[in-house]
C-alpha positions as CSV (number, residue, x, y, z in Angstrom):
1,M,-18.3,6.5,1.9
2,K,-14.8,6.2,0.5
3,K,-13.3,6.2,4.0
4,L,-15.8,3.5,5.1
5,F,-14.9,1.3,2.1
6,V,-11.1,1.7,2.7
7,L,-11.6,1.0,6.4
8,F,-13.5,-2.2,5.5
9,L,-10.7,-3.2,3.2
10,L,-8.0,-2.5,5.8
11,L,-9.8,-4.6,8.4
12,Y,-10.4,-7.4,5.9
13,S,-6.7,-7.3,4.9
14,T,-5.6,-7.2,8.5
15,L,-7.9,-10.0,9.6
16,S,-7.5,-12.2,6.5
17,I,-4.8,-14.9,6.2
18,G,-3.1,-13.0,3.5
19,E,0.6,-13.4,2.8
20,W,2.9,-10.4,2.4
21,I,5.3,-11.0,-0.6
22,K,8.5,-9.0,-0.8
23,F,8.9,-7.2,-4.1
24,G,11.6,-4.7,-3.4
25,Q,13.4,-2.5,-1.0
26,T,14.6,1.1,-0.6
27,I,17.2,2.5,1.7
28,E,14.5,3.1,4.3
29,S,12.2,0.1,4.0
30,N,11.4,-3.3,2.6
31,L,8.4,-3.4,0.3
32,Y,5.7,-6.1,0.2
33,Y,2.3,-6.6,-1.5
34,E,-0.6,-8.8,-0.4
35,K,-1.6,-11.0,-3.4
36,S,-5.0,-11.8,-1.9
37,S,-5.8,-8.1,-1.9
38,I,-5.5,-7.6,-5.7
39,S,-8.8,-6.6,-7.2
40,K,-10.1,-5.2,-10.5
41,E,-12.7,-2.4,-10.7
42,N,-13.7,-0.2,-13.6
43,G,-10.7,-1.3,-15.6
44,N,-8.2,-0.4,-12.9
45,N,-6.4,-2.7,-10.5
46,K,-6.1,-2.2,-6.7
47,I,-3.7,-3.6,-4.2
48,W,-2.4,-3.2,-0.6
49,I,1.3,-2.4,-0.3
50,L,3.3,-2.6,3.0
51,K,6.4,-0.6,3.8
52,N,8.3,-2.2,6.6
53,Y,10.8,0.4,7.9
54,K,14.3,-0.7,8.7
55,T,14.5,2.0,11.5
56,P,11.6,3.7,13.1
57,F,10.1,6.6,11.1
58,V,9.1,9.5,13.4
59,F,6.1,11.6,12.4
60,N,4.1,13.9,14.7
61,N,6.1,12.5,17.6
62,K,4.9,8.9,16.8
63,M,7.3,6.0,16.1
64,I,6.1,4.4,12.9
65,L,7.5,0.9,12.1
66,S,5.3,0.1,9.1
67,T,2.8,1.7,6.7
68,K,0.1,0.1,4.6
69,E,-1.0,1.9,1.4
70,F,-4.0,1.0,-0.7
71,H,-3.1,1.7,-4.4
72,E,-5.0,2.0,-7.6
73,F,-3.3,1.4,-10.9
74,D,-4.3,2.3,-14.4
75,C,-2.6,-0.4,-16.4
76,V,-3.2,1.1,-19.8
77,E,-1.8,4.6,-19.0
78,K,0.8,3.2,-16.5
79,Q,-0.4,5.5,-13.7
80,S,-1.1,5.1,-10.0
81,K,-2.6,6.8,-7.1
82,V,-2.7,6.1,-3.4
83,L,-6.2,5.8,-2.0
84,S,-5.4,5.4,1.7
85,I,-2.4,5.4,4.0
86,V,-2.3,3.7,7.5
87,D,0.7,3.9,9.8
88,F,1.4,1.3,12.5
89,S,3.5,1.1,15.7
90,G,4.7,-2.5,14.8
91,Q,6.5,-4.2,12.0
92,M,4.5,-5.8,9.1
93,G,1.4,-3.7,9.7
94,V,0.5,-4.9,13.2
95,K,0.0,-3.5,16.7
96,K,-1.6,-0.1,17.1
97,I,-2.8,2.1,14.2
98,L,-1.1,5.5,14.8
99,S,-2.6,7.5,12.0
100,S,-4.6,7.1,8.8
101,F,-5.6,9.4,6.0
102,D,-6.7,9.6,2.4
103,P,-4.3,11.6,0.2
104,P,-5.5,13.8,-2.8
105,D,-7.2,11.7,-5.4
106,N,-4.7,12.2,-8.3
107,F,-3.1,9.8,-10.7
108,S,0.6,10.2,-11.4
109,L,2.8,8.5,-14.0
110,V,4.8,5.5,-12.8
111,R,8.4,5.8,-13.7
112,Q,10.0,2.8,-15.4
113,G,12.7,1.2,-13.1
114,S,11.0,2.4,-9.9
115,S,9.5,0.2,-7.1
116,G,6.1,1.6,-8.3
117,Y,6.8,0.2,-11.7
118,S,7.7,-3.2,-10.2
119,I,4.3,-3.4,-8.4
120,L,2.5,-2.1,-11.5
121,Q,3.8,-5.0,-13.5
122,I,2.7,-7.5,-10.8
123,V,-0.8,-6.1,-10.3
124,C,-1.4,-5.5,-14.0
125,N,-0.3,-9.0,-15.0
126,Y,-2.4,-10.7,-12.3
């Protein structure tokens, strides 16, 4: 059921007229969030995050140019977990889906000063 819900959210996010807003960068990628995807459920906030790779990322012989991740944040405890990860062959989460999976369902503390902390502040102050 969880996979079906996440697949629905991915399709909704991909087909909607959402706007990706840049909130940070790393050595490997530019980081974006989709404001229209922010939702609140059971006291936690959820959001889609996009990693747009500066150079192709090779995994299992596939050239990945972007990754969408569906995150859940516990704003009180300042924790997060990734609910779903989807890799794409094109920039900005377009073209062919190369792989998708649901990582282990564990919260981890968000470190102050990290890109995760930046998005936590955005999603929790929404």
